[in-house]
C-alpha positions, 0 to 999 in steps of 0.5 A: 892114108900114109904119113911119114914123120921125120925127126933128128934134124938140128944144128951141129958143128962141122965134123959132127954127126946127126941121125935122122929117122923117118917112120911111115905109118898108116895102112901099109902092105909094102914099101918098095924103097925108102930114101932121103933127099935134101934141098938147100936154098936156091937149089933143086932137091937132090937124092942123098941116099936110097935103100930098096926093100931088097937091100940095095943102096944108092948114095950121092957122090958127095956123101959116100963114106960119110952117110949111111942109110939103114932101114927097119922093114918091120917098123917101116922106118928108115934112118940116115946116119950122117958123120963128118958133116960139112957146111955144104950138107946144110939143107932141108932133108926130106924122107921119101917112101916109094911104091907104097902099097896098101894091099897086095893087089893095088898100085904103089904110090910115093909119099914125102915127109914134111922135111927136117932142117939140118944146119952145119956151122963152120 
């Protein structure tokens, strides 16, 4: 069984910074990509940032230049450094691990964390 444990959310004033962490644990052979999504009240879940095992990144336009995703492959951990936070960044942030394989010869599955609340006050 694979689990994702997130940490680092909280309340911050506009212009401030937060760093989210997500550690994947369990019997993991490889992870194709890890990323962060967010869901604000009344809105659909959206991609915030994605980082593949090969190092390619993808950011939502709304966070480009402010957020940075990084990954420690050896620890199966992904980080999201969030700077210059805005009230519209307020949401529950979810970690995602895509294409998680428990062995070299099995298909990969996707997993989600439980979510961590980020609140930015104006």
